[in-house]
N, C-alpha and C positions, 0 to 999 in steps of 0.2 A: 664528690660520689666520681667516679674517672665513666670515660666515656665508652664504650664499647665500639671499635672498629674493624670493619669486616674488610680485610687485605683480598682485595681478586688478580689473582694476576692475570697477565694478557690473555693469555689464550679464553679460560675461563670469563671474560669479560668480551673476547671476542663472541663466543659460543653465544653468553646472554643475550648480546645485542641483535644477535640474527633469530633468534628465537623470539626475542620482544619486538623484532620489524617483521618478522613472518605473522606475528599473532595479530600485528596491526592490520597488516595486509588481508588477512583471513576477515578479519573485521570489517575493515570498510567491502570489500565483496559482499561478505554475505549484506550488509547493510544497502549496496546497492542493488542487487536482487530484491530484496525485500520493497526497496521503495519502489523500484521498477513494478514488479507486482504490481500495489497500490493502485495503479494507473492504469493496469490494465482491466475489460470489462470482465464482471465478477467471476461468469467460467474457467477463464484463463488464471483469474488470482487464485480463486481456490484450488486448481491442478496444482500451482507450486507452492500452495503455501499445503498443501497435501502430503508432498514429498518431502516435507519440512520436519525435522525427530521432534515429536513431544512439544513440551512449550518453550524451547530455546527460540522461536522468535520473539517471546512475548516477555524473556528472563534477556535477551542481550540486546535489547534494542526498546528504544522508547514508541512502541510499538501505537499508544493511542493517539499519543500528540503527531505521530506522523501519518497514523489515517486518519483522522481529523483536516489536515493539512492536506494530503492529499486526493483527498473525497470532495472538500470546499468547494470546488467549481469556480465558474466566472460569472454563471450569472447576481444581478442586482434587482433589485426591486421595480419594476416597470420595464422590465428587459423583457422582450418576446423570447417564447419558448423556442427550444431546439426544436426540427422536425424529428419527427421519429415514425414508427409504422409498429404496428398490435395485433397480434391474428385477435378475431372475432372469436367470442366465448365456443358458437358452433364450430370452431375450423374449418370456417367455410369461405371467406379474406382475409385479407390484410388492411387495415383501415390505417390512413397516414396524415397524421395530424394535418397540415397544411391543405390535403384536400379537403377535409369538412373545415377547418374554418375557413377556407372561400365563401360557404355556401348560407353558414352560422356560426355564431358565437361562440367560444367552447371553453368550457370551463372544468379546470387540471384538479383536482382531487384526492389526493396523498393521506391515505391512512388506511387502520384498519377499521371495519365495523365487521368481525367476527367474534 
């Protein structure tokens, strides 16, 4: 069976090379933007993702794997919780973990009870 060989001229090869290089650069820039956004606070991440067209990030990028790694954090069992503050339910004041922890032990429970 004869092999089909496609002969490209130097000009065509140069154009195709530029197109491929351009697509690789655009893909890497897009991947960098998505990775950068994943490491931002949720509000900033949502703003960036809302500007992207449809399901593009999910189709062109290993989104779930990158998301898992970006949000894994660096805490390990036994590490002290990082300090944070939250608004009280009645919005009267903010409560800081480090302040409450000085006077009494604190148990953090993450989950949904709805």
